[in-house]
TITIMAR-930299 format. One record per residue: residue in three letters; x, y, z of N, C-alpha, C in turn. Coordinates in steps of 0.001 Angstrom, whole numbers, plus 524288, in hexadecimal, padded with zeros to 5 digits. Layout:
N
ALAXYZXYZXYZ
...
//
This chain:
254
MET803497FB5A8000080000800008000080374804E280000
LYS8075D8051D802FE80B0A8096C8034C80DD380A2C7FE23
ILE80F34805BE7FB8481209805FF7F69180EAB8089B7F274
ALA809CC808107F2618063980A3D7EE7680586810187EF2F
ILE805CE812057F3E4804E4817A97F4FA8096B81AFC7F2F7
LYS80E1E819497F322812BB81C627F1B48128D81E637EC19
PRO8114F81AE87E8588111081CEF7E2EF80CF8821307E265
VAL808AF8209B7E510804808248C7E4A980672829C67E6BA
ILE808FA829AE7EB2780B0A82E897ED8580F10831057E9F5
LEU8126982DBE7E7AD8166E82FB17E424813FB8325D7DF71
GLY80FE182FEE7DD7780D33832207D8D680ACE837657DA1D
LEU8084E837947DEA9805ED83C8C7E03D80A0D840CA7E0D7
ALA80E8E83F767E2F1812C98434B7E3AB814B0845597DE78
ILE8151A841C97DA9F816E38436C7D55D812F88472B7D2E0
CYS80DF08459B7D378809D3848EF7D135809D184E5D7D3B2
ALA80A8784EA87D8C180AA1853B47DB8680F29857037D9AC
THR813A68544D7D8CD818448572C7D6EE817558596B7D186
LEU81503856297CE17813E3857ED7C8BC8100785C737C8C8
THR80C0485C037CC1A8081B860367CC7A80AA9865417CE4E
SER80E2F864CB7D216810EB8694F7D43C8143E86BE07D00B
CYS816BB868BF7CCC181A1086ACE7C88B816D086DCD7C48D
VAL8125E86BC67C30880EF086E577BF3380CFC873887C15E
SER80B7A873BC7C62C8096D8787B7C8A480DA787CBB7C8EB
LYS8126F87B837C9E4816C087F417CA39817CA881CA7C4E7
LYS817A787EBC7C0D181886880AA7BB8B81442884797B9FF
LYS80F92882BC7BB2680B1B886147B9E280B6188B2E7BCF9
TYR80CF688AAC7C1B680D6F88F4F7C5148117D893187C2DC
ASP815F4890EF7C15D81A118943E7BF2A81836896FB7BA30
THR8154D894017B70B81342896447B22880F8889ABD7B351
LEU80BF08999E7B6E18082489DA27B85780ACE8A2617BACB
GLN80EC18A13F7BDF9811968A57A7C078814658A8E57BC61
GLY816A18A6317B881819438A90E7B44B815728AC757B144
GLU810DC8AA317B02E80CD78AD407AD6380B128B1E37B0A9
LYS80A8A8B0F77B5B8808F38B52A7B93980D068B9867B947
ASP8120F8B7F67B9A0816398BBE17B9AE816508BEF57B48D
ALA815758BC147B0338156A8BEB97AB16810E98C2937AAC7
LEU80C618C0EA7ACAD807D58C46D7ACA7808C58C92C7B021
ALA80B3F8C82E7B4A480C608CC7C7B8328101A8D0647B5B8
GLN814118CE657B30C817D18D1C47B06D8152E8D4D97AC03
SER811E08D1FA7A8FF80F038D4857A4B880B638D8C87A6CE
LEU808D48D7977AB3C8055B8DB757AD9F808628E0437AF64
ALA80CF38DF407B1C5810328E39A7B396811FA8E6F57AEFB
GLU813958E4557AAB1815438E72D7A60D810B88EA457A3C1
SER80C188E7E67A3B6807738EA9C7A1B38062B8EF5C7A506
GLN8069F8EEAA7AA228059F8F3147ADA3809908F7707ACC9
ASP80E8C8F6057ABE08128C8F9F17AAC28114F8FCD87A5B2
ARG80F958F9BF7A1B080E388FC3679CB68098A8FFD679D56
ILE805B68FE077A061801179014F7A152802A7906627A407
LYS80609905F07A7EC807DE90A957AABD80ABB90E497A714
THR80E2790BF67A3BF8110790F2F79FF780D50911E879C3D
LEU8096890F0779A488058D91148796B9802659159979962
GLU80111914AA79E497FE34918AC7A1338017591DA57A1BF
GLU8068791CEF7A2FB809FA921777A36F80A829244D79E39
GLN80B1592125799FC80B6B9237B794CC80661926607936D
ASN801FF92409794EE7FCEE9267D793E37FC7292BB4796D3
GLU7FE4092BB779BC37FE239309579ED08019B934BB79C57
ALA8063F9330279A6D809CE936B0797EB8076B938D5792E2
LEU805029354A78FD78027A936FA78AF77FDF193AAB78C11
THR7FB0A93974790337F6A693CE0791A87F8A49424579333
ALA7FCF794259796327FF4894755797BF8013E94A50792F3
ASP803BA9477E78F4980594949FA78A79800FE94C1D78750
LYS7FCD394905787147F82A94AB0784347F5E494FA77869E
ASP7F59F94FB078BC87F38A9545378E717F6F59591978D66
ALA7FC259582B78D857FFC195C8378C847FF3195E7A786EB
LEU7FEC395AC2783367FE1C95C3F77DBD7F8F495F1877CE1
THR7F4D995D3877F8D7EFC195FD877F1B7F0189656D78123
ALA7F2C99660D785947F37796B4F787C87F69B96EC978410
ASP7FACA96C81781CF7FDF596F8477E117FABD971037794E
LEU7F79C96D457776B7F45496E47772D57F06A97298773FA
ASN7EE079725B778867EA4E9767577A017ECF797BCD77A58
GLN7F1D397BD277C6F7F4BB980B777CC77F609982CC7775B
VAL7F79B97F27773E47F8C5980BF76E7E7F3EE9830976BEB
LYS7EF739809F76CD17EA8C9829E76A9A7E9669881A76CA8
GLU7EA3B988DE771C07E95198E0C774097ED239920E771C6
ASP7F226990657715A7F60F993EA76F187F4B59953E76977
LEU7F2D89913E766927F167992187611A7ECDF995EC760AE
LYS7E916995607643B7E4AC9990B764477E69899E9A7652B
MET7EA3D99F27769027EC599A45776A297EF5C9A66E7657B
THR7F2819A2F4762FB7F58B9A49875E777F2009A65475A06
MET7EDE59A33A758FC7EA479A49E754D97E7929A9CB75608
ALA7E64C9AA9075B077E3DA9AF8175C8E7E79E9B40C75BA3
GLN7ECA99B32675CEC7F0909B73775C047F1429B84075630
VAL7F1389B4047531A7F1BA9B49C74D717ED3F9B7E374B50
GLU7E87F9B6B774D137E3F49B9AD74B457E4539BF6274CFB
GLU7E64B9C025751D67E6DF9C583753B87EAE79C8767507F
ILE7EF489C5CD74F4F7F3519C84174C1F7F1409C96E746AA
LYS7EE4D9C5B2744747EBFF9C69B73F4D7E8839CB7173F5E
GLY7E56D9CBE4743897E1FE9D069744017E50C9D57674464
LEU7E94A9D55B747957EC849DA06748297EF4D9DB687430E
VAL7F1369D760740517F3D99D85173B537F00F9DA9B7375F
ALA7EB529D85C7371F7E7609DA66733827E6009E00B734D1
ALA7E57A9E118739EB7E4409E66E73B8E7E8BB9EA2073A39
LYS7EDA39E83673B017F2279EB7E739CB7F2939EC7A733F1
GLU7F17D9E872730CE7F19C9E92072B1D7ED6F9ED0272962
ALA7E8DC9EC9F72BC77E4AA9F05272A837E63A9F5D872C0A
GLU7E8D29F6537309D7EA889FB797326A7EE949FDC172EB0
ILE7F26A9FA6D72D257F6749FC3E729887F4079FDE572456
SER7F0439FAC5722787EDA59FC1071D997EAC6A014871E0A
LYS7E839A022B722827E56BA07187234F7E935A0BB272378
ILE7ED89A0AFD726647F16CA0F33726C37F3A8A10647215E
GLN7F4CAA0C3F71E727F6DEA0D06719317F2F3A1005715D3
GLY7EDF3A0EA6716527E9E8A1170713667E990A1721714FA
ASP7E9D5A182E71A1C7E9A4A1D9771C047EE3FA20C8719ED
ILE7F2E0A1E4C719E77F78EA210C7180F7F727A221871233
LYS7F546A1E3D70F497F4B7A1EFF709A17F0D6A236170877
THR7ECABA239370B977E8E1A27CA70ADF7EB5BA2D1470C12
ALA7EE6AA2D36710697F0DFA3224711FB7F4D7A340F70E02
PHE7F79EA306D70B7D7FBCAA31F6707E47FA7BA30D970234
ALA7F57CA306E701077F3DAA2F156FBAF7F604A32DC6F7A2
GLY7F66AA37D06F9007F83AA3BAA6F5357FE0AA3BB06F44A
TYR80107A386C6F74C806B6A38A06F6E580915A33D46F442
GLU805DFA2FFE6F32780801A2B2C6F0E080A26A2C156EB68
GLU807CFA2FBF6E892809CBA30EE6E35780F3CA33546E3A2
ALA81079A35B76E802815A5A38206E8B1819BEA342D6EA6D
GLY81831A2F536EB3B81BF2A2B3A6EC9B81B62A29056F20D
LEU817B7A2B1B6F520816E2A29056FA69814A7A237B6F9F8
THR816D4A1FEA6FCFE814F0A1A7B6FCDF81347A18BB70250
ILE80F6BA153E7027980D74A13107076C80D16A0D2C706C6
GLU80FCCA0A4A70A2980FD1A0498709DA80F03A024370F4C
ALA80C579FDCF70F7D80BB69FAD87146280ED39F5D4713F2
SER812339F4D7717D58156F9F027717C7817259EECD71D49
ASN816C69E9B771E98818999E7D5723B4816459EAF07283F
ASP811209EBAA7281480E569EE6C72C428101A9F40F72CDF
GLN812349F656728BE813DE9FBCA728D3811DD9FE84723F2
ILE81173A039E7244D80FFEA06C371FC481481A0A7A71EA4
LEU8166AA0A51719D881ADFA0D8B7184E81904A11D87149C
ILE819DCA16B57163E818C3A1B3A712EF81E02A1D7F7114C
SER81ED5A1DDE70C38823B3A201570A438227AA251970752
MET824BCA297470941823DFA2E8F706D1828EAA30547043E
PRO828F9A30AF6FF1682DBEA327A6FC7182ECAA383D6FD7F
GLU83368A39ED6FC22834F6A3F4B6FD5683162A434D6FAC2
GLN82F40A41FE6F63282BD6A45BE6F3918269EA46656F65B
VAL82561A42BF6F9F1820A9A434F6FD1D821F4A460F70236
LEU82658A44AA7048F827BAA46BC709BB82D64A489970995
PHE82E64A4D6170B5283396A4FD070B7E8355AA518B70607
ARG83964A54997060E83BE0A5664701408418EA54A070165
SER8441CA54E56FD0184968A52DE6FC9B84CFCA553E700BF
SER84FA2A51C5703AE8537FA5332707BC85123A562C70C4A
SER84BDFA563170CAD84958A5934710D6846BBA559B714C9
ALA846A2A5771719AB843E2A549771DCE83F48A57C471FD7
SER83D9EA5BA771CBE83940A5F0771E528344FA5D8871B56
LEU82FD8A5E2A71DEE82AC7A5D0F71B8982821A622E71A10
ASP825CEA625271560822A8A66DD7140C81CF8A65D471597
LYS81987A69647145A81411A68EF715F88118FA63FD713D0
GLY8128EA62DD70EE381052A5E2970C8381241A593670F21
ASP81748A591A7107A81988A54897132081702A53B571877
ARG81636A580C71B48813D9A57987207780E2FA559E7201B
GLU80B80A56FD71BEF80625A551071B298062AA4F2371A50
ILE80A20A4D427179480A9CA4792716BF80B79A44CC71BFA
ILE80F0EA46E771F3281023A448A7244C80B52A44CF727C9
ALA80844A48F6727518037FA498172A777FF9AA452E7292D
LYS7FF61A43997244B7FBD4A3F53722C07FD73A3A3B72570
LEU8028FA393D7258E8047EA34907283C80378A34F072E15
ALA80403A39907304F8031FA3A56735EB7FD87A38E07375C
GLU7F9C7A3A1C733F97F452A38C8735157F392A32E573575
VAL7F62EA3007732197F5D5A2A4A7323D7F820A282C7374C
LEU7FC95A2A38738E57FF2EA285873DA27FC24A29D37428B
LYS7F9DAA2E7E7429A7F6D2A302E7472D7F1CBA2D10747B8
ALA7EFC4A2B0F743627EAE0A28127438A7EB9DA22BB74616
ASP7F075A20E2746577F18DA1BCC748BA7F6A9A1C3674BC4
ALA7F632A1CF2750DC7FAD8A1DB8754277FE36A18D075496
SER7FC2BA143E752E67FF48A0F717532F8032CA0F0F74EAD
LEU8029CA127374ACF8063EA12667466780B59A150A747E3
SER80F94A1317745A78149BA15BF74629816C9A168C740AD
VAL81A22A1A6E7401481C51A1BA173AF082226A1C9773B5E
ILE82504A1A72737AE82A98A1B707372D82B42A1F1D73288
VAL82D7FA23B57337E82E81A277F72F558343AA26F772DD3
GLU8353BA254B7290683A96A24287276783C04A276272294
GLY84015A2A9272323841ECA2DB571EC8845F6A2AD271B8C
HIS845E7A2BD371661849A1A2959712C184B95A2D6D70ED8
THR85060A2CD370D2785292A305770933854D4A2D14704B2
ASP8568AA2FD07009E85962A2D166FC7985F30A2CFC6FDE7
ASN8626EA2B416FA2D86805A2AB86FB6886B44A2F5F6F997
ALA868A4A338E6F7E786B8EA383C6F64186DABA3B106FB11
LYS87286A3CC36FACA874EFA3F646FF3D8728DA44D76FFFA
MET8722DA466F704D88701FA4BA3706088740BA4FCA70440
LYS87215A545D7030E87577A58977016187900A5A4B705E3
GLU87D94A5BF47047E8814CA5DC87087D87F22A629B70B3E
GLY88013A62E27104C87E68A675871354878FCA66CF715A4
VAL87631A62A17143B870EAA61D87166287143A60A571C2D
GLY8752FA5DC571DAC875EDA5C9D72338873AEA576E724FB
TYR8717BA54607217886F90A4F28722E786FA7A4BA871E10
ASP86F77A468671F0586F99A42C771AB286A36A4057719E3
ASN869F9A3C717167F864F8A39F6715308625BA377A719F0
TRP86578A351971D4A86330A328A721E2860C7A36A272582
ASP8639CA3AE3726408617BA3F337296785C5BA412B72710
LEU85C47A41C1721E38579BA43B871F45852F1A401472018
SER853E4A3AFF71FA584F94A373B7204D84D5BA377C725D0
VAL850CFA3818729B884F03A386D72F2484C35A3D9A73019
ARG84E3AA41D572DE384BB8A46EC72E908462CA46E672C47
ARG84599A4492727B98406CA443E7254E83CB0A4106728B1
SER83EA8A3CB472AB983B72A397272E22839B4A3C7B732ED
MET83D4DA3F4F7355883C07A424573A138383EA46C1738E3
THR838BCA491F7344E83517A4D40732CE82F87A4B1973272
VAL82F06A46867301B829E0A440F72FA1827CBA429A73509
VAL82B1CA4062738558297AA3EC573D9182771A4373740A5
ARG82A39A47B57408882881A4C5A7437782359A4E6F7414F
THR822ACA4E1373C2F81DC5A4FDB739D38193DA4C6073B7E
LEU81A17A475673B9B81603A43B173D6981479A44DD7430F
ILE81858A45D97465781743A470374BD78142EA4C1674C55
ARG815AAA501774937812B4A55017494B80D0CA543D7477B
GLU80C49A50497442D806FFA4F2274243803DFA4BD774624
GLY80640A4A7274A8D80369A47AB74E9F80484A41E774F25
VAL8083CA3FDA74C37809A1A3A5074CBA80CFBA399C7519D
ALA80BE0A3587754A180EE1A34937596B81481A331F75811
PRO81850A357875ABE81DD4A3435759A881EFCA2E6175A37
GLU81C11A2BC675DB981D03A262975E9081BBDA22E5759BB
GLN818C5A2523756258174EA22447516981B65A22B274D1D
ILE81F52A260374DCE822C9A276C749738286EA25E474A93
THR82B0BA23E874693830A7A22DF746C783332A257B74216
ALA8377BA28467430783A53A2AE473ED083F09A27A073D3A
ALA84005A27547381D8447AA24507362C84677A26CC7311C
GLY84B75A26077301A84DC3A27ED72B3A851B3A240B72931
SER8516BA22DD72421854F2A1EFA721CC858A0A214B71DCC
GLY85837A267B71CF785BA2A28E57191785B00A2653713CD
GLU85F6BA25107116385F66A229070C3785FE1A1CA270C8D
TYR85FD0A1A697116C8616AA15007123085CFEA11017121B
ASN85848A12AA71102853F4A0EF77105E850BFA10AB70B9F
PRO8531FA107B707028508CA12887025784BF1A0F267008E
ALA84814A11B46FE41843B2A0ED76FC0084542A0C616F6D0
VAL848D7A0EFA6F40784ACDA0D066EF03850BFA0C826EF6E
THR852B9A07D56EEA58585BA06E46EF1C85B09A06966E9C9
GLU85825A05606E5C985A72A04E26E09185B64A0A556DE49
ASP86031A0B3B6DCA8861B8A10476DA7085FFDA14AF6DE12
ALA861A8A14456E30B85FD9A17D16E72586151A1D836E636
SER864F5A1E926E2A68668DA23F26E19E8638CA266F6DD16
SER85FFDA236D6DAB585CD9A259C6D66E858D7A296A6D89F
LYS856DDA2CCC6D54D85307A30B86D6F884E2CA2E186D92F
GLU84C4AA29FB6D67C84786A27526D82D8483DA24AD6DD7A
ALA84CB9A22146DE3D84DBFA1F696E33284E2DA234A6E7A8
ARG850DBA27916E6B485176A2B756EADC84C3CA2DDA6EC63
GLU848DFA2ECD6E893843ABA30E56E9C48408DA2D076ED14
ALA840FDA28076EBC683E24A24046EEC284048A235F6F440
ASN8455FA24246F4E2847D3A234A6F9F884733A27EB6FDAF
ARG84631A2C926FB8384531A311B6FEE983F70A30E67008A
ARG83E9FA2F127055F83938A2E247070F838DBA2E4370CFA
THR8341BA2ED970ED6832FCA2E4D7146E82EF8A29FD714FC
GLU8302AA26377185A82CA6A21B77190782A13A21DB71E63
PHE8253BA202971E7682241A1FC47235282099A1A10723EB
ILE82297A1787727E182137A120D728E381D55A120372D69
ILE81874A10DB72C3D81454A10E3730318138DA0B5573226
VAL813F7A0AB473740813D0A057E739A580F4AA053273D88
PRO80B76A01B473CA280747A00F274081809719FE4C74562
ASN806B79FEEF749B7808489FC8374EA5806AB9F6C574E9B
LEU80A8D9F33674EDE809759ED9574EBA80A079EB0E75416
SER809F79EE207583F80AF29EBFE75D7B806DF9E7F375F05
GLU801E99E8CF75DAD7FDD89E50175F187FEC09DFCF75C6B
LEU800839E00E7578D801A69DB40754C3806259D85075745
PHE80A3C9DB18758EF80EB49D89875B6880D449D660760C6
LYS809AD9D8E776387807F29D6E67689C805759D19376803
VAL8022D9D1017640E7FF929CBF1763158038F9C7EA76169
TYR807539C99275E2680B499C5EC75C4580E9D9C3C4760B5
LYS8100F9C739764528134C9C599768BB8102F9C27576CB9
GLY80AFF9C2D876C91807B29BFEE77037807F09C21577595
//
């Protein structure tokens, strides 16, 4: 009876050992899968965190860009408003210059046949009076007719105190006669000063007037400057009338 029990016990022991071996393998496999899943989960969580951080950064960038865009839009609105304001001021200034030019042409209509010219350029009006209209040869004195011409210009300047005028005398290149006591440059300045004093006597504010003389050094005609025709053209008195552009510059500077 004892002999029969031993094989049975031995068999059971072998079976238990085999069962134990199978369970350990399975456990290791499951444990490995668990560790792999845990690692994968950790990596996924890291990626999620990174994506969240990137999303926050992108959101912050988007907000900053939106703010910049809104600021640009506001700046553009202001710029467009300034452009429209400048356009309005330029149009008004052009209209003013055109009106002044018309007033001057009306005032000097009877002198254009004598060679007086009136031109508008670069926001300025240039009146050029040849010697046969104003002054006599080598003289810096005005006669009654000359003073009447200056009085017409004075009325235009007094009507708009924002206007300023540069009175510039010019001569030809012929040398002054000996014993006169002054040269061409002196003569051009004397003529300018004579006109300036006459304008002031007519009621023009001194602050509106600038006196200048260029002698023979800024000729209207440079070709064959010693010819009779060139010298006649170069002996002249010019009036450069300049409107006040300060409002336009204020808008430009912002």
